[in-house]
N, C-alpha and C positions, 0 to 999 in steps of 0.2 A: 299317163297313158303314152304308149310308144307310138311313134309316127305310123300312120296307116290304120291304127285300131279304130273301130267304130263301136259306139254303144248301141244297144238295141234301138230300133225305131219303135217308139213306145208312147203310151199315154197313161195317165192316172185318173181314177175317179175322184179321189179326195186329196191326194198329196200335192202340196204346193212346194216348189223348190226354186232356189236361186243358186246359180252357178257362177263362180268367179274364176277367171283364168289368171293363175299366178304367174305362169311362165309358158312360152311357146305360142303356137298359132293353131287354131281349129276352125273347121267349117261347122257352123251351127245350123241345124234344121229346126225351125220352130213354126208351128201352125199359127196363122193370124186369125183375126176374128171373122174372116170370110171363108175359112176352111182351106186356105191356100198355104202350103208349106213354103216359107221363105228361107232361102239359104244365104247365110251371111258369114264372112270371114271375121273372126275375132282374134285378138291377141292379148298379151299380158295387160292386166288392169281393166279388161272389159268384163262385163257380167250380163247375164240375162235371167229373167224370171219365167218359169213355166207354171201357168195357172191351169188347173184341171178343167176340162179333159184335153188340153192341147197336145197334139202329137209333137214329138221332138227326138233329136238324135245329135250326138257330138261325133265328129270325125277329126282325129288328130292329124293335122297337116305336118306338124313337127312333133317331137316329143313334147308333151304338155304336162303341166301340173295344174290340176283343176280342183277347186274346193266346192262341194255341194252342201248347202244348208237347206233343210226341209222340215216340214211338219212331220210328226212321228209315224206316218203310215208307210213305213219302208217296204212293205210287201205288196203295196198297191201298184202293181206293174202289169200292164197289158201289152205284150210284145206283138208288134205287127210284123217285124222282120228282125232276125237275130242271127248273126254270123255263126254263133256256136250252137244254134238249134235249141236254145233254152226255152222252156215253157213260161207261161204267165206266172206271176207271183214270186214267192220267196226263192232265193238261191241260197241254200244252206251253207255253201262254202264262203259266202260273204258275211256270215253271222258267226261270231265267236261268243261262247258262253263266258261271261265275265264272272270272276269270283265275287261272291257277295261278301261285303265287309259288314260285320256286325259291330255296331257302336254301342257300348254299354254306358 
């Protein structure tokens, strides 16, 4: 992510995700158990886990490399605020059809 880019402020009903910052610095918004969105600066080697239905957002303070690992519900996205005006759910441009490999 380039510096200044923000992910959607969003939540998931089922998807559980963990994000690991490989390089750079980001401001992480993550809702706590009391419903308060905590804002934390994280850097390379930091990680955070988002449990549904916690609201969350990532703001790149510098260019960052971020790795997300999640359960398979990739289209389980409810956007509260999105800089690009995207709607809830699937973003087709983020999905590429993989060629199926037939093993005989």
